[in-house]
BALUM-629996 format. One record per residue (C-alpha): x, y, z; residue number from 1. Coordinates in pm, 1 decimal, padded with zeros to 6 digits. Each point is the difference from the previous one (the first is absolute). Layout:
c1 = X&c2 = Y&c3 = Z&kolke = NUM
...
This chain:
c1 = 13125.3&c2 = 02255.2&c3 = 13305.1&kolke = 1
c1 = -00247.8&c2 = -00026.4&c3 = -00311.0&kolke = 2
c1 = 00085.1&c2 = 00182.7&c3 = -00321.0&kolke = 3
c1 = -00334.3&c2 = 00146.8&c3 = -00152.4&kolke = 4
c1 = 00080.0&c2 = -00058.5&c3 = -00356.6&kolke = 5
c1 = 00095.7&c2 = -00380.5&c3 = 00068.2&kolke = 6
c1 = -00323.3&c2 = -00005.3&c3 = 00210.7&kolke = 7
c1 = -00208.5&c2 = 00099.2&c3 = -00270.6&kolke = 8
c1 = 00171.1&c2 = -00216.9&c3 = -00258.2&kolke = 9
c1 = -00065.0&c2 = -00303.0&c3 = 00245.3&kolke = 10
c1 = -00370.5&c2 = 00094.7&c3 = 00024.2&kolke = 11
c1 = -00037.7&c2 = 00035.3&c3 = -00379.7&kolke = 12
c1 = 00134.6&c2 = -00346.8&c3 = -00037.3&kolke = 13
c1 = -00234.5&c2 = -00150.5&c3 = 00271.1&kolke = 14
c1 = -00297.1&c2 = 00165.9&c3 = -00158.4&kolke = 15
c1 = 00101.8&c2 = -00100.6&c3 = -00373.6&kolke = 16
c1 = 00094.8&c2 = -00387.9&c3 = 00110.7&kolke = 17
c1 = -00355.2&c2 = -00014.3&c3 = 00155.4&kolke = 18
c1 = -00231.1&c2 = -00230.0&c3 = -00198.3&kolke = 19
c1 = -00293.4&c2 = 00177.8&c3 = -00171.9&kolke = 20
c1 = -00333.8&c2 = -00027.8&c3 = 00213.7&kolke = 21
c1 = -00349.6&c2 = 00090.7&c3 = -00014.1&kolke = 22
c1 = 00016.8&c2 = 00192.0&c3 = 00297.9&kolke = 23
c1 = 00229.6&c2 = 00309.1&c3 = 00140.5&kolke = 24
c1 = 00293.2&c2 = -00149.9&c3 = 00200.0&kolke = 25
c1 = 00119.0&c2 = 00174.1&c3 = 00279.0&kolke = 26
c1 = 00389.0&c2 = 00075.6&c3 = 00042.4&kolke = 27
c1 = 00116.5&c2 = -00087.8&c3 = 00353.1&kolke = 28
c1 = 00335.5&c2 = 00050.8&c3 = 00175.0&kolke = 29
c1 = 00128.8&c2 = -00265.4&c3 = 00288.3&kolke = 30
c1 = 00288.6&c2 = 00108.9&c3 = 00211.6&kolke = 31
c1 = 00190.9&c2 = -00237.2&c3 = 00187.1&kolke = 32
c1 = 00154.5&c2 = 00096.6&c3 = 00310.3&kolke = 33
c1 = 00312.5&c2 = -00132.1&c3 = 00175.7&kolke = 34
c1 = 00138.6&c2 = 00047.6&c3 = 00398.3&kolke = 35
c1 = -00350.5&c2 = 00130.9&c3 = 00120.1&kolke = 36
c1 = -00102.4&c2 = -00196.1&c3 = 00345.6&kolke = 37
c1 = -00376.2&c2 = -00009.6&c3 = -00030.7&kolke = 38
c1 = 00011.9&c2 = -00144.4&c3 = 00349.3&kolke = 39
c1 = 00081.6&c2 = 00366.2&c3 = 00133.9&kolke = 40
c1 = -00333.3&c2 = 00107.2&c3 = -00048.0&kolke = 41
c1 = 00168.5&c2 = 00393.2&c3 = -00079.2&kolke = 42
c1 = 00119.7&c2 = -00124.7&c3 = -00287.9&kolke = 43
c1 = -00351.9&c2 = -00061.6&c3 = -00174.6&kolke = 44
c1 = -00200.0&c2 = 00261.8&c3 = -00149.0&kolke = 45
c1 = -00296.4&c2 = 00092.1&c3 = -00198.1&kolke = 46
c1 = 00025.2&c2 = 00327.8&c3 = -00204.9&kolke = 47
c1 = -00191.2&c2 = 00141.6&c3 = -00268.6&kolke = 48
c1 = 00209.2&c2 = 00131.9&c3 = -00312.6&kolke = 49
c1 = -00159.5&c2 = 00280.5&c3 = -00231.3&kolke = 50
c1 = 00121.9&c2 = -00105.2&c3 = -00339.1&kolke = 51
c1 = 00015.6&c2 = 00285.4&c3 = -00273.9&kolke = 52
c1 = -00184.8&c2 = -00215.6&c3 = -00251.5&kolke = 53
c1 = -00328.2&c2 = -00179.0&c3 = 00034.4&kolke = 54
c1 = 00058.4&c2 = -00379.7&c3 = 00010.5&kolke = 55
c1 = -00333.9&c2 = -00043.9&c3 = -00166.3&kolke = 56
c1 = -00140.7&c2 = -00209.0&c3 = 00280.6&kolke = 57
c1 = -00353.4&c2 = 00038.3&c3 = 00124.9&kolke = 58
c1 = 00063.8&c2 = 00138.5&c3 = 00376.9&kolke = 59
c1 = -00299.5&c2 = -00051.3&c3 = 00244.7&kolke = 60
c1 = 00007.2&c2 = 00242.9&c3 = 00286.5&kolke = 61
c1 = -00226.2&c2 = -00044.4&c3 = 00308.5&kolke = 62
c1 = -00109.9&c2 = 00248.0&c3 = 00263.5&kolke = 63
c1 = -00128.7&c2 = 00004.0&c3 = 00356.7&kolke = 64
c1 = -00152.9&c2 = 00315.2&c3 = 00025.7&kolke = 65
c1 = -00201.1&c2 = 00267.3&c3 = 00210.4&kolke = 66
c1 = -00284.9&c2 = 00183.2&c3 = -00161.0&kolke = 67
c1 = 00214.1&c2 = 00265.2&c3 = -00181.9&kolke = 68
c1 = 00230.2&c2 = -00250.6&c3 = -00143.8&kolke = 69
c1 = -00253.1&c2 = -00242.3&c3 = -00104.3&kolke = 70
c1 = -00178.9&c2 = 00242.8&c3 = -00220.4&kolke = 71
c1 = 00354.4&c2 = 00107.6&c3 = -00175.2&kolke = 72
c1 = 00110.5&c2 = -00377.8&c3 = -00030.6&kolke = 73
c1 = -00316.4&c2 = -00105.3&c3 = -00173.7&kolke = 74
c1 = 00007.6&c2 = 00263.3&c3 = -00228.8&kolke = 75
c1 = 00335.7&c2 = -00038.9&c3 = -00097.6&kolke = 76
c1 = -00064.4&c2 = -00367.4&c3 = -00063.6&kolke = 77
c1 = 00197.1&c2 = -00182.6&c3 = 00275.0&kolke = 78
c1 = -00077.6&c2 = -00389.6&c3 = -00040.7&kolke = 79
c1 = -00103.2&c2 = -00019.4&c3 = 00371.6&kolke = 80
c1 = -00128.2&c2 = 00236.7&c3 = 00208.2&kolke = 81
c1 = -00059.2&c2 = -00102.9&c3 = 00396.0&kolke = 82
c1 = -00188.5&c2 = 00205.2&c3 = 00278.2&kolke = 83
c1 = 00049.0&c2 = -00097.7&c3 = 00332.8&kolke = 84
c1 = -00310.3&c2 = -00189.4&c3 = 00032.3&kolke = 85
c1 = 00104.8&c2 = -00191.8&c3 = -00298.0&kolke = 86
c1 = 00307.8&c2 = -00092.6&c3 = 00159.4&kolke = 87
c1 = -00168.8&c2 = -00109.1&c3 = 00335.2&kolke = 88
c1 = -00240.1&c2 = -00247.9&c3 = -00230.6&kolke = 89
c1 = 00349.9&c2 = -00117.3&c3 = -00175.8&kolke = 90
c1 = 00137.5&c2 = -00128.9&c3 = 00353.6&kolke = 91
c1 = -00266.6&c2 = -00257.7&c3 = 00044.2&kolke = 92
c1 = 00055.0&c2 = -00089.9&c3 = -00399.9&kolke = 93
c1 = 00356.6&c2 = -00097.6&c3 = -00011.3&kolke = 94
c1 = -00033.9&c2 = -00160.1&c3 = -00333.5&kolke = 95
c1 = -00140.9&c2 = 00335.0&c3 = -00175.2&kolke = 96
c1 = 00290.4&c2 = 00205.6&c3 = 00198.0&kolke = 97
c1 = 00282.9&c2 = -00240.7&c3 = -00148.9&kolke = 98
c1 = -00172.9&c2 = 00051.2&c3 = -00344.4&kolke = 99
c1 = -00000.6&c2 = 00375.4&c3 = 00020.3&kolke = 100
c1 = 00374.9&c2 = -00023.5&c3 = 00137.2&kolke = 101
c1 = 00095.4&c2 = -00210.0&c3 = -00289.3&kolke = 102
c1 = -00192.3&c2 = 00173.3&c3 = -00287.8&kolke = 103
c1 = 00158.2&c2 = 00355.6&c3 = 00074.5&kolke = 104
c1 = 00363.1&c2 = 00101.2&c3 = -00052.7&kolke = 105
c1 = 00025.6&c2 = 00267.7&c3 = 00248.9&kolke = 106
c1 = -00217.9&c2 = 00178.1&c3 = 00264.0&kolke = 107
c1 = -00072.4&c2 = 00350.1&c3 = 00137.6&kolke = 108
c1 = -00172.9&c2 = 00109.7&c3 = 00311.1&kolke = 109
c1 = -00138.2&c2 = 00290.4&c3 = 00198.3&kolke = 110
c1 = 00285.3&c2 = 00071.8&c3 = 00260.1&kolke = 111
c1 = -00266.4&c2 = -00013.5&c3 = 00287.3&kolke = 112
c1 = -00101.7&c2 = -00336.8&c3 = -00098.8&kolke = 113
c1 = 00339.3&c2 = -00145.6&c3 = 00015.5&kolke = 114
c1 = 00000.3&c2 = -00151.3&c3 = 00368.6&kolke = 115
c1 = -00327.5&c2 = -00155.3&c3 = -00072.6&kolke = 116
c1 = 00137.7&c2 = -00156.4&c3 = -00340.6&kolke = 117
c1 = 00273.5&c2 = -00148.0&c3 = 00177.8&kolke = 118
c1 = -00233.9&c2 = -00164.6&c3 = 00246.0&kolke = 119
c1 = -00253.9&c2 = -00142.1&c3 = -00253.6&kolke = 120
c1 = 00174.2&c2 = -00038.8&c3 = -00338.4&kolke = 121
c1 = 00375.9&c2 = -00031.3&c3 = 00087.8&kolke = 122
c1 = 00009.3&c2 = -00375.2&c3 = 00025.2&kolke = 123
c1 = -00128.9&c2 = 00000.9&c3 = -00355.4&kolke = 124
c1 = 00218.8&c2 = 00273.9&c3 = -00144.7&kolke = 125
c1 = 00278.3&c2 = -00011.3&c3 = 00210.6&kolke = 126
c1 = 00131.9&c2 = -00321.3&c3 = -00110.1&kolke = 127
c1 = -00012.2&c2 = 00127.6&c3 = -00361.5&kolke = 128
c1 = 00157.0&c2 = 00277.2&c3 = 00033.6&kolke = 129
c1 = -00309.4&c2 = 00211.6&c3 = -00068.2&kolke = 130
c1 = -00027.3&c2 = 00241.0&c3 = 00289.3&kolke = 131
c1 = -00197.5&c2 = 00301.5&c3 = -00067.6&kolke = 132
c1 = 00201.0&c2 = 00310.2&c3 = -00078.9&kolke = 133
c1 = -00143.4&c2 = 00281.3&c3 = 00192.7&kolke = 134
c1 = -00100.4&c2 = 00286.8&c3 = -00212.8&kolke = 135
c1 = -00123.6&c2 = 00345.7&c3 = 00129.3&kolke = 136
c1 = -00330.7&c2 = 00129.1&c3 = -00092.0&kolke = 137
c1 = 00156.1&c2 = 00269.4&c3 = -00243.8&kolke = 138
c1 = 00130.9&c2 = -00283.0&c3 = -00220.5&kolke = 139
c1 = -00081.1&c2 = 00008.7&c3 = -00351.8&kolke = 140
c1 = -00119.5&c2 = -00370.6&c3 = -00040.6&kolke = 141
c1 = 00001.9&c2 = 00038.6&c3 = -00372.2&kolke = 142
c1 = 00349.1&c2 = 00080.4&c3 = -00021.0&kolke = 143
c1 = 00090.2&c2 = -00250.8&c3 = 00249.1&kolke = 144
c1 = -00179.4&c2 = -00264.2&c3 = -00198.3&kolke = 145
c1 = 00193.2&c2 = 00089.1&c3 = -00322.9&kolke = 146
c1 = 00316.4&c2 = -00012.7&c3 = 00195.2&kolke = 147
c1 = -00072.5&c2 = -00380.3&c3 = 00100.1&kolke = 148
c1 = -00021.6&c2 = -00061.4&c3 = -00326.4&kolke = 149
c1 = 00381.5&c2 = 00031.9&c3 = -00012.9&kolke = 150
c1 = 00079.9&c2 = -00156.5&c3 = 00322.0&kolke = 151
c1 = 00154.6&c2 = -00322.5&c3 = 00069.8&kolke = 152
c1 = 00033.9&c2 = -00164.3&c3 = 00340.1&kolke = 153
c1 = 00320.1&c2 = -00165.1&c3 = 00095.3&kolke = 154
c1 = -00055.7&c2 = -00215.0&c3 = 00289.5&kolke = 155
c1 = 00305.6&c2 = -00199.9&c3 = 00128.9&kolke = 156
c1 = -00129.5&c2 = -00279.7&c3 = 00269.2&kolke = 157
c1 = 00067.2&c2 = -00370.8&c3 = -00070.6&kolke = 158
c1 = 00238.1&c2 = -00026.6&c3 = -00292.3&kolke = 159
c1 = 00288.5&c2 = 00200.8&c3 = -00132.5&kolke = 160
c1 = -00169.6&c2 = 00064.4&c3 = -00333.6&kolke = 161
c1 = -00195.4&c2 = 00289.6&c3 = -00095.1&kolke = 162
c1 = -00249.1&c2 = 00026.7&c3 = -00304.4&kolke = 163
c1 = -00156.3&c2 = 00316.1&c3 = -00149.6&kolke = 164
c1 = -00202.4&c2 = 00047.2&c3 = -00304.4&kolke = 165
c1 = 00187.9&c2 = 00289.5&c3 = -00201.5&kolke = 166
c1 = -00184.2&c2 = 00006.8&c3 = -00334.4&kolke = 167
c1 = -00151.2&c2 = -00183.5&c3 = -00272.5&kolke = 168
c1 = 00133.1&c2 = -00140.4&c3 = -00358.1&kolke = 169
c1 = -00176.2&c2 = 00303.0&c3 = -00162.9&kolke = 170
c1 = 00187.4&c2 = 00261.8&c3 = 00170.1&kolke = 171
c1 = 00304.3&c2 = 00155.3&c3 = -00094.9&kolke = 172
c1 = 00317.5&c2 = -00172.0&c3 = 00129.0&kolke = 173
c1 = 00142.5&c2 = 00298.7&c3 = 00130.6&kolke = 174
c1 = -00295.1&c2 = 00113.3&c3 = 00210.9&kolke = 175
c1 = -00001.4&c2 = -00371.0&c3 = 00165.8&kolke = 176
c1 = 00386.1&c2 = 00034.4&c3 = 00058.6&kolke = 177
c1 = -00044.2&c2 = 00311.8&c3 = 00199.6&kolke = 178
c1 = -00287.3&c2 = -00160.0&c3 = 00189.2&kolke = 179
c1 = 00274.0&c2 = -00278.9&c3 = 00080.1&kolke = 180
c1 = 00247.9&c2 = 00249.1&c3 = 00078.6&kolke = 181
c1 = -00238.0&c2 = 00199.8&c3 = 00260.9&kolke = 182
c1 = -00059.7&c2 = -00344.2&c3 = 00167.6&kolke = 183
c1 = 00361.1&c2 = -00069.0&c3 = 00025.4&kolke = 184
c1 = 00093.5&c2 = 00322.7&c3 = 00142.1&kolke = 185
c1 = -00299.3&c2 = -00009.8&c3 = 00259.8&kolke = 186
c1 = 00160.9&c2 = -00356.5&c3 = 00095.1&kolke = 187
c1 = 00319.5&c2 = 00134.4&c3 = -00000.9&kolke = 188
c1 = -00062.8&c2 = 00283.7&c3 = 00275.8&kolke = 189
c1 = -00200.1&c2 = -00265.2&c3 = 00212.4&kolke = 190
c1 = 00255.8&c2 = -00256.7&c3 = -00003.0&kolke = 191
c1 = 00266.1&c2 = -00017.7&c3 = 00255.7&kolke = 192
c1 = 00272.8&c2 = -00027.8&c3 = -00226.4&kolke = 193
c1 = -00171.1&c2 = 00121.6&c3 = -00300.4&kolke = 194
c1 = 00113.2&c2 = -00148.1&c3 = -00325.6&kolke = 195
c1 = 00212.3&c2 = -00269.2&c3 = 00146.3&kolke = 196
c1 = -00269.0&c2 = -00131.8&c3 = 00162.7&kolke = 197
c1 = -00159.8&c2 = -00082.3&c3 = -00356.6&kolke = 198
c1 = 00092.2&c2 = -00332.3&c3 = -00155.3&kolke = 199
c1 = -00195.8&c2 = -00013.1&c3 = -00342.6&kolke = 200
c1 = -00239.9&c2 = 00230.8&c3 = -00178.2&kolke = 201
c1 = -00240.1&c2 = -00198.4&c3 = -00261.3&kolke = 202
c1 = -00236.0&c2 = 00144.9&c3 = -00259.8&kolke = 203
c1 = -00270.7&c2 = -00244.4&c3 = -00079.3&kolke = 204
c1 = -00346.9&c2 = 00060.3&c3 = -00212.7&kolke = 205
c1 = -00313.8&c2 = -00241.6&c3 = 00101.8&kolke = 206
c1 = 00089.6&c2 = -00259.3&c3 = -00212.3&kolke = 207
c1 = 00329.2&c2 = 00040.8&c3 = -00094.7&kolke = 208
c1 = 00354.6&c2 = -00100.2&c3 = 00089.1&kolke = 209
c1 = 00208.4&c2 = 00167.1&c3 = 00285.2&kolke = 210
c1 = 00234.8&c2 = 00260.1&c3 = -00130.4&kolke = 211
c1 = 00309.1&c2 = 00097.1&c3 = 00255.9&kolke = 212
c1 = 00112.0&c2 = 00339.8&c3 = 00033.9&kolke = 213
c1 = 00365.6&c2 = 00088.3&c3 = 00017.6&kolke = 214
c1 = 00128.0&c2 = 00120.9&c3 = 00312.0&kolke = 215
c1 = 00303.0&c2 = 00196.1&c3 = 00006.7&kolke = 216
c1 = 00220.8&c2 = -00011.0&c3 = 00272.1&kolke = 217
């Protein structure tokens, strides 16, 4: 288990020890796992974790939309909005399809288009763990956009290390610690043996040295 007060102090030390830079550094958490057999595909996962505090990252959201969702997502300021016609054109332009898949962090889609998206964009989005989340037509997309600003993705696939941005060096260390605790709790629920599958937790600023979090047994 992790003590919140000690975690906050660890974050504070990591931030204070970071060299001063002329840009705003991020604060990341790296979680090393153990005793997880990645050859067993059922042990792999791709989850979205909603943080209590925005981690300061610019999040780009894409949408594959029917006419009603197209209007709403464009009004809300989504980074990329694709219609069915747009997607059909992308099929013959894999370079552009890969670019769109790469530059957006998350995707949503009209439920009726999901089978079509699987056939057309699945090979571009699937390997990146970015298949769209279907949303009902009554969804408040502006609220959804705000929610994604506090969302990080934890994807366990090829290596036993998970990384997530949990803040920036100008944030209150206590708020960064809150974000890290939510990430840890999400993993604890997802891993077969909970905290026993966690080998080490490390906090690091963009250019700073890694600082290890003490794990209580």
